[in-house]
C-alpha positions as CSV (number, residue, x, y, z in Angstrom):
1,D,73.4,-56.2,-158.1
2,I,75.5,-59.6,-158.0
3,G,74.3,-63.0,-157.1
4,F,77.2,-65.4,-156.1
5,N,75.9,-68.8,-156.1
6,T,74.5,-69.9,-159.6
7,W,75.2,-73.5,-160.6
8,L,75.8,-74.0,-164.4
9,P,75.5,-75.3,-167.0
10,L,72.9,-77.7,-165.4
11,T,71.3,-76.8,-162.1
12,D,70.3,-73.4,-162.3
13,R,69.9,-73.2,-166.1
14,A,66.0,-73.0,-166.0
15,Y,66.2,-69.9,-163.5
16,I,68.7,-68.2,-165.7
17,D,66.6,-68.8,-168.8
18,E,63.7,-67.6,-167.1
19,N,65.5,-64.2,-166.1
20,S,67.7,-63.6,-168.8
21,D,66.1,-60.1,-169.7
22,T,67.5,-58.7,-166.2
23,I,70.7,-60.7,-165.7
24,D,74.1,-61.2,-167.2
25,V,75.8,-64.6,-166.8
26,Q,79.5,-63.6,-166.4
27,E,81.2,-66.1,-168.7
28,D,84.6,-65.4,-166.9
29,G,82.8,-65.3,-163.5
30,V,83.6,-68.9,-162.5
31,L,84.2,-68.7,-158.8
32,Y,84.3,-72.5,-158.0
33,E,84.8,-75.7,-160.2
34,G,83.3,-78.9,-159.8
35,A,80.2,-78.3,-157.4
36,T,78.0,-81.5,-156.9
37,L,74.6,-82.3,-155.8
38,G,73.4,-85.5,-154.4
39,L,72.1,-87.7,-151.4
40,A,74.5,-87.9,-148.4
41,V,74.7,-90.0,-145.2
42,P,77.2,-90.3,-142.4
43,T,80.4,-92.4,-143.0
44,Y,79.1,-94.7,-140.1
45,M,76.4,-95.9,-142.3
46,E,78.6,-98.6,-143.8
47,D,75.9,-100.7,-145.6
48,V,74.7,-97.8,-147.7
49,Q,77.1,-96.8,-150.4
50,S,74.8,-95.9,-153.3
51,I,71.4,-94.4,-153.9
52,A,70.4,-97.7,-155.0
53,D,70.9,-99.1,-151.6
54,L,68.3,-96.8,-149.8
55,P,65.5,-99.2,-150.2
56,D,67.3,-101.7,-148.0
57,A,67.6,-99.1,-145.4
58,Y,64.1,-97.9,-145.7
59,D,63.2,-98.8,-142.0
60,D,66.5,-97.7,-140.4
61,L,65.8,-94.3,-142.2
62,N,62.3,-94.0,-141.0
63,G,61.4,-93.8,-144.7
64,T,62.4,-90.2,-144.8
65,I,64.9,-88.3,-146.9
66,Y,65.5,-85.0,-145.2
67,G,65.5,-82.0,-147.8
68,I,65.8,-78.4,-148.2
69,D,63.6,-75.5,-149.4
70,P,60.8,-76.6,-151.7
71,G,61.2,-75.0,-155.0
72,S,65.0,-75.4,-154.9
73,A,66.9,-77.1,-157.9
74,L,68.0,-79.8,-155.8
75,M,64.6,-80.7,-154.1
76,G,63.2,-80.6,-157.8
77,I,65.7,-83.1,-159.3
78,T,65.3,-85.4,-156.0
79,E,61.6,-85.5,-156.3
80,D,61.0,-85.3,-159.9
81,E,64.0,-87.6,-161.3
82,V,65.9,-89.4,-158.5
83,I,63.1,-90.8,-156.4
84,P,61.3,-92.3,-159.5
85,H,64.5,-93.6,-161.2
86,Y,65.8,-95.5,-158.0
87,G,62.4,-96.7,-157.0
88,L,62.4,-94.5,-153.8
89,E,58.7,-93.6,-154.1
90,D,57.8,-95.0,-150.6
91,F,60.3,-92.5,-149.1
92,S,59.0,-89.1,-147.8
93,L,61.0,-86.2,-148.9
94,S,60.8,-83.9,-146.2
95,A,61.0,-80.4,-147.5
96,S,61.8,-77.7,-144.9
97,S,64.7,-75.3,-145.0
98,E,68.6,-75.7,-145.0
99,Q,68.6,-75.0,-141.3
100,A,66.2,-77.5,-140.7
101,M,67.8,-80.2,-142.6
102,V,71.2,-79.4,-140.9
103,A,69.4,-79.4,-137.3
104,E,68.2,-83.2,-138.4
105,L,71.6,-84.2,-139.6
106,Q,73.3,-82.7,-136.3
107,N,70.8,-84.6,-134.1
108,A,71.2,-87.8,-135.9
109,Y,74.8,-87.5,-136.1
110,Q,75.4,-86.9,-132.4
111,N,73.2,-90.1,-131.6
112,E,74.8,-92.1,-134.4
113,D,71.4,-92.6,-135.8
114,P,71.0,-93.4,-139.7
115,I,70.0,-90.4,-141.9
116,V,69.8,-89.5,-145.5
117,V,70.0,-85.8,-146.6
118,T,69.9,-83.7,-149.7
119,L,73.2,-82.1,-149.9
120,W,75.7,-80.2,-152.1
121,S,79.3,-79.6,-152.3
122,P,80.7,-77.2,-151.4
123,H,78.9,-77.1,-148.0
124,W,80.2,-76.4,-144.6
125,T,78.8,-79.7,-143.1
126,L,81.2,-81.7,-145.1
127,G,84.2,-80.0,-143.0
128,E,82.2,-80.4,-140.0
129,Y,81.0,-84.1,-140.0
130,D,82.2,-87.2,-141.7
131,L,79.7,-87.6,-144.6
132,K,79.8,-89.2,-147.8
133,F,77.8,-88.7,-151.1
134,L,75.9,-91.7,-152.1
135,D,76.9,-93.1,-155.5
136,D,74.5,-92.1,-158.3
137,P,75.5,-94.9,-160.8
138,D,73.0,-93.6,-163.6
139,R,74.2,-89.8,-162.9
140,I,70.6,-88.6,-162.4
141,Y,71.9,-85.7,-160.4
142,G,74.2,-84.9,-163.5
143,E,77.8,-84.1,-164.0
144,P,79.3,-81.4,-161.7
145,D,78.6,-77.8,-162.3
146,D,80.8,-74.9,-161.7
147,I,79.6,-71.9,-159.7
148,Y,79.3,-68.4,-161.2
149,Y,78.3,-65.2,-160.0
150,L,75.6,-63.1,-161.9
151,A,75.3,-59.4,-162.3
152,R,72.4,-57.2,-163.3
153,K,72.4,-56.1,-166.7
154,G,74.4,-52.9,-167.0
155,L,76.6,-53.4,-163.9
156,E,80.0,-54.2,-166.1
157,E,79.5,-50.7,-167.6
158,D,78.6,-49.1,-164.3
159,H,81.5,-50.8,-162.3
160,S,83.9,-52.3,-164.5
161,D,86.5,-52.6,-161.9
162,V,84.3,-54.9,-159.6
163,I,83.5,-57.1,-162.5
164,T,87.2,-57.3,-163.3
165,W,87.9,-58.1,-159.7
166,L,85.3,-60.9,-159.5
167,N,86.7,-62.3,-162.8
168,N,89.9,-62.9,-161.0
169,A,88.6,-64.4,-158.0
170,Q,88.6,-68.4,-157.4
171,F,87.7,-70.5,-154.6
172,T,89.3,-73.7,-153.5
173,D,87.6,-76.3,-151.3
174,E,89.6,-75.0,-148.4
175,T,88.9,-71.3,-149.0
176,L,85.1,-71.7,-149.7
177,G,84.8,-74.2,-147.0
178,E,86.2,-71.5,-144.5
179,L,83.9,-68.8,-145.7
180,L,80.8,-71.1,-145.7
181,Q,81.6,-72.0,-142.1
182,L,81.9,-68.3,-141.0
183,Q,78.6,-67.7,-142.9
184,A,77.0,-70.7,-140.9
185,E,78.4,-69.2,-137.6
186,L,76.9,-65.9,-138.3
187,D,73.7,-67.4,-139.2
188,D,73.7,-69.0,-135.8
189,D,74.3,-65.5,-134.1
């Protein structure tokens, strides 16, 4: 009935347009403002500050960018737009899952090895590890989105109290970070 993780106006627009006959974007349903996509590295990688710096770190990174699920908006933007724009065609974009990407990140971080991952904010790893998003000087990942909830068509008529409650919900970095950390812990169990 409800989806809680829709990034608009940019990242998930194509999915919304494709399914507009069955879902309603709740215009008052902004749960979080200023969500971002990008490539991230541990802060100990001091020589890498920008996506444009990655070719110089190719050998240290074993020519790999660790990504998430193939077919996700983040992977599509990275593969189709970011890699060609910044001349990263020699890199391999490793598509797997969020859990596999996080496992690679955890392993590299524990050993202080260089690593670059596709990431988004808010994400629980940003509270767990010292990470930084690489500068995207040409804004290929776009401006920040807001996170909305979606509802099936007719839900507002069926349960207006739920919609009213959700329209008054708002997450901060702290509250959403706590929720995402709890979710990650539950996923581990």
